[in-house]
C-alpha positions as CSV (number, residue, x, y, z in Angstrom):
1,M,-36.5,13.5,-3.9
2,A,-35.3,13.3,0.0
3,Y,-32.5,10.4,-0.1
4,P,-33.1,7.1,2.5
5,W,-31.7,7.2,5.8
6,S,-30.0,3.5,4.0
7,A,-28.3,6.3,1.2
8,L,-27.3,8.3,4.3
9,V,-25.7,5.9,6.5
10,L,-23.5,4.0,4.2
11,V,-22.4,7.9,3.0
12,G,-21.0,8.5,6.5
13,V,-19.7,5.3,6.6
14,I,-17.8,5.1,3.5
15,I,-16.3,9.2,4.6
16,V,-15.5,7.6,8.1
17,T,-13.8,4.0,6.0
18,L,-11.7,7.2,4.6
19,I,-10.7,8.8,7.7
20,L,-9.4,5.9,9.0
21,F,-7.4,4.6,6.4
22,L,-6.2,8.1,5.3
23,V,-4.8,8.1,9.4
24,L,-3.7,4.3,9.4
25,Y,-1.6,5.0,5.9
26,F,0.7,8.4,7.2
27,S,0.6,6.7,10.5
28,T,2.0,3.7,9.8
29,P,5.9,3.3,8.1
30,S,6.3,1.4,5.1
31,R,7.9,-1.4,4.6
32,R,10.2,-0.4,2.2
33,N,13.9,-1.6,1.5
34,F,16.5,0.5,3.3
35,S,19.8,-0.2,2.3
36,L,22.0,1.1,4.6
37,K,25.4,0.2,2.9
38,K,27.8,3.8,3.3
39,K,25.2,5.2,5.6
40,H,25.9,6.5,9.1
41,A,24.0,5.5,11.6
42,V,24.4,6.9,14.9
43,V,23.7,4.5,18.0
44,T,22.9,5.6,21.7
45,G,24.9,3.8,23.9
46,G,27.0,2.3,21.4
47,S,29.2,1.2,24.5
48,K,28.0,-1.8,26.7
49,G,25.0,-4.6,25.8
50,I,21.9,-3.7,23.1
51,G,23.7,-0.6,21.8
52,K,27.0,-2.1,21.0
53,E,25.1,-5.3,19.3
54,L,23.0,-2.6,17.5
55,A,26.4,-1.1,16.2
56,F,28.0,-4.6,14.5
57,A,24.8,-4.9,13.1
58,L,25.1,-2.0,11.6
59,I,28.3,-2.2,10.9
60,S,27.2,-5.8,8.8
61,R,25.3,-4.2,5.9
62,G,27.5,-1.6,5.9
63,C,26.7,1.5,7.6
64,N,29.1,3.9,8.8
65,I,28.5,4.8,12.6
66,S,28.9,7.2,15.5
67,I,28.6,5.6,18.8
68,I,27.6,7.8,21.3
69,A,27.7,7.0,26.0
70,R,28.7,8.2,29.0
71,N,32.1,5.9,30.0
72,E,35.0,6.9,27.7
73,K,37.1,3.8,29.1
74,D,34.1,1.4,27.5
75,L,33.5,4.0,24.6
76,K,37.2,3.5,23.0
77,T,37.0,0.0,24.2
78,A,33.6,-0.7,21.9
79,C,35.1,1.3,19.3
80,E,37.5,-0.4,19.0
81,D,36.6,-3.5,18.6
82,L,34.0,-2.5,15.9
83,Q,36.8,-0.4,14.1
84,T,38.8,-3.7,13.9
85,A,35.0,-5.6,12.9
86,A,34.8,-2.8,10.2
87,D,38.3,-3.3,8.7
88,Q,37.9,-7.0,9.0
89,R,35.2,-6.2,6.2
90,A,37.6,-4.0,3.5
91,Q,35.1,-1.8,2.9
92,H,36.4,1.5,4.2
93,Q,33.9,2.1,7.2
94,K,33.8,4.1,9.9
95,V,33.3,4.4,13.6
96,R,33.7,7.2,15.5
97,W,33.1,7.6,19.4
98,Y,31.4,10.6,21.7
99,S,31.5,10.4,25.5
100,L,28.7,12.5,26.8
101,D,29.9,13.7,30.7
102,L,26.8,13.9,33.3
103,T,26.4,14.0,37.2
104,K,24.9,11.1,37.7
105,D,26.0,7.1,36.1
106,F,22.4,5.9,35.6
107,T,23.4,2.3,34.4
108,E,21.5,-0.1,36.6
109,V,16.9,-0.2,36.7
110,E,16.2,0.8,39.9
111,A,13.1,-1.8,40.5
112,A,11.4,-1.8,44.0
113,P,8.1,-1.4,45.4
114,F,6.3,2.1,45.1
115,D,5.9,2.6,48.5
116,I,9.8,2.8,49.3
117,Q,11.2,3.9,45.6
118,P,12.5,7.3,46.6
119,I,11.1,9.3,44.0
120,T,14.1,10.8,42.6
121,D,14.5,8.3,40.9
122,F,11.4,8.4,39.2
123,E,13.1,11.8,38.3
124,N,15.9,10.3,37.3
125,Q,15.2,7.2,35.1
126,M,12.5,9.3,33.1
127,R,15.8,12.1,32.1
128,V,17.6,8.8,31.4
129,N,14.9,6.3,29.5
130,F,12.6,8.8,27.5
131,L,14.2,12.4,27.8
132,S,17.5,11.4,26.3
133,A,16.0,10.0,23.3
134,V,14.3,13.5,23.2
135,Y,17.6,15.4,23.5
136,A,19.8,12.7,20.9
137,T,16.0,13.2,18.1
138,R,16.2,16.7,18.4
139,C,20.0,16.9,17.4
140,V,19.7,15.1,14.1
141,V,15.8,16.2,12.8
142,A,16.3,19.1,11.5
143,G,19.0,17.4,9.2
144,M,17.3,14.3,7.8
145,K,14.4,16.7,7.3
146,W,16.7,18.6,5.4
147,K,17.7,15.8,3.5
148,R,14.1,14.1,3.7
149,S,15.0,11.2,4.3
150,G,16.2,8.6,7.2
151,H,15.5,6.5,9.9
152,I,15.2,6.9,13.5
153,S,14.2,3.7,16.0
154,F,13.7,3.6,19.3
155,V,14.4,1.0,21.6
156,S,12.0,1.1,24.2
157,S,10.5,-2.3,26.5
158,A,8.6,-5.7,26.9
159,A,8.1,-3.8,30.4
160,G,6.7,-0.3,27.8
161,Q,4.1,-2.2,26.9
162,C,3.1,-4.9,30.1
163,A,4.0,-3.0,32.9
164,I,5.2,-5.7,36.0
165,Y,6.0,-5.5,40.4
166,G,8.6,-3.2,41.2
167,Y,8.6,-0.9,37.7
168,T,6.4,1.8,38.2
169,A,10.0,4.3,38.7
170,Y,10.4,2.3,35.0
171,A,7.6,1.0,33.1
172,P,6.1,4.5,32.4
173,T,9.5,5.7,30.6
174,K,9.1,2.9,28.2
175,F,5.7,4.1,27.6
176,A,6.3,7.2,26.9
177,L,9.1,6.7,24.7
178,R,5.5,4.9,22.5
179,G,3.4,7.6,22.6
180,F,6.6,10.1,21.5
181,A,7.5,7.5,18.8
182,D,4.2,7.5,17.0
183,A,3.0,11.8,17.7
184,L,6.3,11.6,15.4
185,Q,6.0,9.0,13.2
186,M,3.0,11.3,11.8
187,E,5.2,14.1,12.1
188,L,8.0,12.8,9.5
189,F,6.2,11.3,7.6
190,P,6.1,14.0,4.9
191,Y,10.0,14.3,4.5
192,N,9.8,9.9,4.3
193,I,11.1,9.8,7.9
194,N,10.6,5.8,9.1
195,V,10.0,6.0,12.6
196,S,9.9,2.5,14.3
197,I,10.2,1.1,17.8
198,L,11.4,-1.8,19.3
199,Y,9.7,-3.7,22.4
200,P,13.4,-6.8,23.6
201,P,12.0,-8.8,26.9
202,N,14.7,-9.2,29.8
203,T,18.0,-9.5,28.0
204,D,21.6,-10.3,29.7
205,T,23.2,-6.9,29.9
206,E,24.8,-5.1,32.3
207,V,21.4,-3.1,33.3
208,N,20.0,-6.6,35.5
209,S,22.3,-6.8,36.8
210,N,20.6,-6.2,40.3
211,V,16.9,-6.6,39.1
212,N,17.2,-10.9,40.0
213,S,15.2,-10.2,44.2
214,V,12.0,-8.4,42.1
215,F,11.1,-10.7,39.7
216,S,11.8,-13.3,42.8
217,K,9.5,-11.2,44.4
218,V,7.5,-10.2,41.4
219,S,6.6,-14.9,41.8
220,S,5.4,-14.9,44.9
221,T,3.3,-11.7,44.1
222,S,1.7,-14.4,41.9
223,T,1.9,-16.8,43.7
224,H,-0.5,-15.1,46.2
225,F,-2.7,-13.2,44.3
226,M,-3.6,-16.6,42.8
227,R,-3.9,-18.2,45.9
228,M,-6.4,-15.1,47.0
229,T,-9.1,-15.2,43.4
230,M,-8.9,-19.6,43.6
């Protein structure tokens, strides 16, 4: 007896739905409670800005931390501040710092129109904003897989979801982080390791010290575009 076409279509829909469910299940991190007490967190860029504030937040949750950055003086200062905060909790927490030597200090967002931005800016920002995350993750992922636990969190940017004028070098590096995080989550899920990515908006940090002129250009460009389309 031949099955009607409607039954075959229904079976096909069920199979496709099941496949989509499995893909979503294995690519979406679980939302189980994750205790940070006595855990060890490594924070890159931990001497300033978002990284330093994140380190303070981790200490408040009872976490031991290691901070990594490029400027040794800033690292030592941050480590002293963080250790003081840890000592005040009387939880015997530890703070360690590690300095990385680079040939050039990339501390600012190089924002400029595409046609006048040096091609080296694209290479530099890809190394700093994307490849640095790849290198840091490669250093820790083997140990996390062996322990079959852990959490890796990347800091992207609002520009990693919506690119704007002047960010042709910066925004693609943040979009790359999202692709890396999505693929990595699927690879590490069987090892009970979660991967997340954050998209903070413009933040009052040293990194944004030279972008005010870019924002004024964005405003004037948007106004000009609206006048042309009205």
